[in-house]
C-alpha positions, 0 to 999 in steps of 0.5 A: 474536450470532445463529446463522445456519442454512444449509440446503444443497440440490442441489450444496451438501452441505457449505460450504467455508470453514466452520470446523467445531467439531462435528457434532451428531446431533439428535432431534426430536418429528418424527423425524430430520433429513436429517443431522447439524448442522454447527456452526462459524464463517464470517467469525467468525460462528456458523453451523449447516449442514444438508444438506437431501438428506443427505450423500451426496445421497440424499433425494428432495425429497418424502422430506425430513423438513422438519419435523425439519430446521427444528425441529432448527435452531431447537433448535440456537439458529438464529433466521435461515435462508438456504435454498439451492435449485437451480432451473430458469429459466422466464422468459428473465430467469432464465438458467442461472448467475444467482442469484435472491432470490425474494420470493414462491412458489406451492406445487404440492406435495402429501402432504408434512407441511407444518405443526407444528399438530395434533401434539406438543402444538402449538396450532393457528395460522394464520400470516400467509404473505402475504410468505413470506420475511423482508424484512430477511434478503432485504435483507441478501442483496441488499446483500451481493451487490455486496461479493461481486462478484456480480449477483443478481436481486431478486424472483421467484415460486418455483413449488414442484413435487413431484418428483423427476421434472422437469416437463412442458413443459405444466406449465411453461407453466401455471406461467408463466401463474400468474406463476412465474419459477423452478421447484424442488422444495424451497421448501415446506413449508420456508418455512412451517415456518420461519414457524411457528417464528418464524424469519427465512427467506430463499431464495437460488436458483441457476438451474442449467437452463432449465425444460422446454420452455425449453431443449434439454439440461436435464441438461447445463445442470444439470451445467454450472452447479451447481458455479459457481452454488454457488461464487457462493452461498458468496461471497454467504453469506460476504459476508452474514456479514462484513457482520454482524460489521463 
């Protein structure tokens, strides 16, 4: 039985319902991950949970050691990764509170260690990143949503910005012209690193606010929607795992 990896983002430093078996402190050729790997079971399925920003939430998006995180999950036996990301909604079709399973992304980040190539004896590889997310894992998320009593949006372009500051209204306007529907800070290089390690990777994005220039109270919306959005994420992941063991 495959072990599922869950990377928790803002608002999800742990996972209620995880029957914790042990905490593992990992070391990698790329440094130290964001925190311990929490190994346990959900719906009788083996799971490894990792808090992307650490617990407590201290690591800024540009300071996360994405290479160590993804490597540590692979070494822990993970072959599938569901990444949880809190995002802003650019288009009106992505209001606060909704769950989105993106199918594309645009990387606006810079200066991040974005590849395993060129270090620790790794050979150069040019991964095919035409479709950045695993189609099969995306489909499982979409299929599980009705069983969890949830509506999710199938498809969006996730624009990944550097952070930790929020974007300007002009930047969001540019991203909208580029075709982005949602905006966040942690989708890359995580997705590409998972592809380099041949892991199935999909994102469940929680819209917690309207992007700059699209709403009037970004921080107020964020505080209002993070908790309920992450509760919905937990239901969705549990439904995915329950389907796996049926």
